[in-house]
N, C-alpha and C positions, 0 to 999 in steps of 0.2 A: 847908081839909081836903080838899075835892074835888081841888084841884090836886095835893096830896101823893099821893093815890091814883093819879092819872093818870101821875105821874112814876115811881111804883114798879112799875107794871104791866110795862113792858118788862124790867126787871131780873128780875122773878119768872119770866116766860116764858123768859128767857135761862137762868136757873138750871135750870129744868125740862129743857130740851133737853140742856144740858151734863151733867146728872145721868143722863139716859136714855142718852146716847151713852157716857158713862163706864161705866155699869153694863153696857151691851152689850159694850164692849171687854173689861171685866174678866171677864164671864161666858164669852165666847168663848175668851179666853186660858186661863181656868181649865179649861174643857172640853178644850181642846187639851192642856193639861198632864196631865190625867188620862189621856188617850189614849196619851201617850208615856212616862209615868213607868214603866210596866212594862218598856219596852225598855231603860231606863237610858241612852238616847242622846238627850238633850234638844236639844243645839245642832247639829242637822242642817240642811242647806241647805233642805230642804222645810219644816221647822218655822220657820226664820227667815223664809222667804218668806210662810208663813201668818201669822206675826206682823205682817209688813209689810202684808199685805193687810188685816188687821183694823184696823191704825192708819190706813192710807190710807182705808179705808171710813169710819171715824169722822171723819177730817178732811173727807172729801167731804160727809158729812151736815151737819157744822157750817158748812162754807163755803156749802152750799146754804141752810142756815138763815139765815146772814148775808145772802145775796142776797135772801131773801124778806122778812126783818124789819128788817135793818139794825142788829141788836144787836151792838155792838162786842165783847162778851164772847165771842161765837161765834168771832170771828177769832183771839182770843188762844189759846183752847183748840184751835182747828183747827190753828194753827201748832205747838202742842206735840205734837199727834197726828202732824202731818206730820214733825216732827223725830224722833219715836219710830219712825215708819215708815221714815224715811231711815236711822236707825241700824241697824234690823233689815235693811234692804236692803243697807247697807254690809257688815254681817257676812256676808250671803249671798254678796255679790260676793267678799269676802275668802276665804270658805270655798271657793268654786268655784275661785278662783285658786290656792289652796294645793293642793287635791286634783288639779286638772288639770295644774298645773305651768306654766300660761301664763295670761295675762289672759283673761277671759271674752268672747271675740270670735269663736269658731270656729263658731258655729251660730246659727240664728234664736233659739233659746232664750237663749243667752248674750248675744246682741245686745239682746234685749228686756230682759234683766236689767240691762244697762248703760244702756239707753235710759230705763227707768223711774227708775233712780237719778238720772240727769242731769235728768230732767223735774221730779222732786220738789225737787232742789236749786235749780233755776232758779225754781220756784214760790216758794220762800222768799226768793230774791233779789229777785224782782219785787215781792213783798209788802212786804218790809222796806225796800228801797232806793228803790223808786219809788212805794210806796203804793197799788199796784193790788190791793186787798184781795179783790176778787171773782174774781181770776184762778183761784183754786182750784176754783171751781164748774165750770170747764172742764178744767183740767189733772188734778185728782185723779180724776175718772171715767176719764180716759184711762189714768192710772197703774193704776187698779183693773182695767180691762180687760186691760192688759198683763200684770199679775200672774196673772190668771185664765187667760189664754192660755198662760202659762208652765207651768201645771199640765197642759196637754194636749200639750205638745211633748216630744220626746225629751230626757230630762235626764241620762242616763247619760254618764259621761266616757269618751270613746273616743279612740284615737290620731288625731292630726291627719293628714289626707290630705297627700300630698307637697306639693301646691300651697299648703297653709297653714303649712308648717313654715318660717316666716320671721319675723324680727323686724318686717318691714314689715307683717305681718298686724296686729300690735298698733298700729302707727302709723296704718294705713289705717282700721281699724274704730273705734278710739277717736275719731279725727277725725270719722268719719261719725256716731257716736252723739251726740257733742257738737253737731254741726251740726244733726242732725235734731231734737234736743230744743230748740235755739234756734229752729228753724223752727216747732215746735209752739207755743212761747211767742209768737212773732210772730203766728201765726194767731189765738190767743186775744185778743191785744191789738188786732188789726185788727177783730175782731168787736165788741169793746167800743168801739172808736173809732166804728164805724158806728152803734152804739146812741146814743152821746153826740152824734154828728153829726146826730141827728134823722132818720136814714133811716126810711122808713115801715115799720111793723110788717108790712104786707102784702108788702113786698119781702123781708123775712126769711122770711115764709111761703113765697114762691116758691122762695127759695134752699134752704130746708130740704127742701121736697118734691123738688126736683131732686137734692139730695145723696143723699137716701135712695133715690130711684129709681135713681140711678147705681150705688149699692151693690148693689141687687138685679139690675140689668142685668149687673154683673160676675159675680154668682153664677150667673145664668142662661146664661152662656157654656157651662155644663156641662149645659144642658137638652137632653134627647133628644126626637126628634120624637114619640114616643108618650107623652110626659109624664113620663118619669123624670128623675132628677137624678143625674149621674155624680159620684162621689167616689172618692178614692184608696182602694185596698185596703190593709189593715193587716197587717203581719207581727208577730204577738204575741210570738213568740220573740225576734226582733231588736229589737222595740219601734221600728219604723220603717215607712215606706211600703213596699209590695210593688212590685217592679220586674219588668217583662218582660225587659228587658236593661239594660245599663249606661246610666243616665240616662233610661230610658223607664219611667214609672210605669204600673202596672196599675190601671185604673179599673173600678169596679163601678157598677151603676145601681140606685138606690133607686126602686121603682115609684111613680108618681103624685105624688111629692114636687115634681117640676118644675111640674106644673099648679098645685099650691097656691102655689108661689112666684110664678108668673105672676099669679095672682089678687091676691096681696098686693102685687106690683109695681104693678098697676093701682090698687089702693086707695091706695098712698102717692103715686101720680102724680095722683090726683084733685084734691088741693088746688091744684096748679099749673094744672090745666085750669080750675078755677074762677077762679083769679087771671087767667088769660088772658081768660076770658069776661067778667069784671068790667071789664077795660079795654076790650074790644071793644064791649060793649054799654053801657058807662058806667053800670053798675048795681052799687051797693055791696052789694046783697043777696047777690051771689055771694061777697063776702069772708066774710060770716057763714056761708055754706054751706061755704066752704073751711075755716074753723076747725072746723066740725063734722066735716068730712071728716078733719081731723087726728086727732081722737079715734078715728074708725073705723079709720084707718090704724094707730094705736098698738095697738088691739085686734087687728087683723089681724097685725101684726108679732109680738105676743106669741104668737098662735096658731102662726105660722110657726116661731118659736123653740122652742115646746113640741113641735111635730111633729118638728122636726129633732133635738132632744134625745132624743125617744122612739125615733126610727128610725135614728139614726146608728150605733148598735151592733147589728150583725147580720151575716148572710151573704146576699149578693146575687149575681145573675149578672153576667157581664162580656161586653162586645162583642168583647173581644180574646182570650178564652180560654174553654174549655169548663169547666162546673162552677160551683159557688158559692164565693165568696171572702169572707172576713171584712172588715169595716171597723169602725172605732171613731171616737168623737168626736175622739180625738187625731189622726186622719188628716185632719181638716178644720178646722184652727184658723182659717184665713182666712175660711171660710164663717161660722163662729161669730162671729168678730170683726165681720163685716159685719152680721149679724143684731143683735148687741148694740149695735153702733155706731149703727144706724138708730134703735133705740128711744131711745138716749141723745140723739141729735140732735133727735128729735121732742119729747122731754121738755124739752130746753133751750128750744125754741121756746115751749112752754106757759109756762115760767117768764117768758120775755120778754113774752108776751101778757098774763099776769096781773099782773106786777109791774114793768112797764117804768118807771113813774115812780120807784119806789124804787131801781131799778138805776141810773138816771141820777143820782140824788142821791148814790149811794155811789161812783160812778166818778170818777177824775180828769177834768180838762177834756179836750175833744177834742184841743186842741193838744198837751197833755202826752202823751196816748196816742199821737198821731201821732209825736211825737219818740221815745218809748220803743220803738215798733215799728221805727222807723228804726235806732235804736241796736242793737236785737236782731238785725236783719238784717245790720247792719254787723259783728256778731260772727259770724253764721252763714256769711256769704259767704266770708270768708277761710278758714274751716274747710272749707267745701265745696271751695274751690280746692285747698287742701293735700291734702284727701282724694283728689281725682282725680289730682293729681300723684303722690302716694305710691302710689296704685293702679296708675298707668301704669308707674312705675318697677319696682314689684313684678312686674307682668305681664311686663315685658320680661325680667326675671331668671328668671321661672318658665316662660313660654311662648315667649320669644324675640321678642315684639312688644309695643310700647307700647299698642296699641289693636287690638281684635279685633271691634268692633261687636257685642259680646255685648249682649243686651237690657238687662242691669243697667248696663253701661257707657253704653249709648245713653241710657237714662233718667236716669242720673246727670248726663250732659252736658245733657240737657233741663232738669233741675232747676237746674243752674248757670246756664244761659242765662236762665231766668225771673228768678232773683234778680239776675243781672247787668243784666237789663232794668230791674228795679225801681230799682237804684242809678243806672243811667245816666240814666233819665228823671227821677229826683229831683234829681240833681246838675246835669245839663246843661239840663233843661227846667223845673226847679222844681216837679215834680209833688209835690203834697201832698194830704192829705185822702183823699177816697174813691177816687180813681184809684190812689193808693199802697196803700190798704187792699185793694182788689181784687187787686192784684199779690201782696200778702202771702198772701191766701187762696188764690189760684191756685197759688202756690209750694208751700204746704203740701199741697194736693191732689196735686200732682205728686210730692212727697216720699212721701206715703202709697202712691201707686201704685208708686213705685220700690221702696219697702221691702217692701210686701205683695203688690201686684198683679202685679209682674213675677215674683216667686217663685211665685205661684199660677198665673199664666196663661202666662208666657213663660220656661220653664226654659232655662238655658244653662250657661255655664261657672261661673256663680255659683249653681248649683242648691242648694248647701249653705247659701246665705245669702239 
């Protein structure tokens, strides 16, 4: 009889979480329905994306529950929620395509719309075809962040600028979004390979701390010497960034926020410092101190996110013009993505720290993960190659030159070289295992900088993307 009770307990706990997530999804959808029923326009793009966000959120919770407990029921319902989110996402893409009269590739908002759709689809493929059931613990939060960011970006349909009025836009950007989603999947697979390959948890600690610190370093490129943080001014009437002249954004400075971000950057860098001290002094007590520092860093990041949300809407002075100018949260989507992404990365490390044994049991073998990562990059690399070729041809027709060394072009080439290096070293030198996984992780970091960092830090001919 005791044995029967032990066997039934996981099923009961699995039912509880499924019911809670299901009730949460139903409640949020019902509340959304009540809010829009008066307008009589239910199937709008915003409503479809909100539905996708709810389903992706439910899927993420269930995938996380599976990662923690290993209950198979969670994966089945997580897959159903992902399918539902994908259907809503597909309807939003179709709606945008119909209203705009062209595929949704003409702005950062539209590219995120396509990217999230592709990432959700590939998540289901990796889960069903290759049995990587934990993949959603990484990909679904990325999809959720993507949908949230879409709410902050300019969503109105506007005429394409002359440079974008070409069929090659559709070819170039569709290839880019497919390639970037495949790169995201390869990144998640490479991380899981390292877990299954028995990489030390302390090494993940160092990598997590460095990744989050790098994110804050990127944000602090807008740090002003007296402690303010510069963000773009916002034109409420046009629902876009305010410009001093063509291609030159107007920036305003939020006082003291820069100092807060500096302190948070130091807090998230502390675990890496402790990791170095543990190796230098050969004292494992510093590892325990580093793990405590992770908790402090998460609390500091939550504080930074709260302060940014509270102060991102207001009017502030500018170094470039006299007077006060407004800014909104919508003017700083990349800052917000960095803050949310840092918290997400830190929480993933805690999941690994607490549940590593369970995660290893749930994952495919290290060799299988290595092969799947290789196959995924084998798909991403030709797409990257065709993307660059199509872009070069399109640029020649539009600007009269195949290559202009625009920042986006340059970093796209760097991305291509990283993945070319991965394939070259694997095919000719037989690189397998950790070295190949490091390449996959590096490649996705470059992809993210190309997609977000270049747009935020290095505007050029691709300022609209």
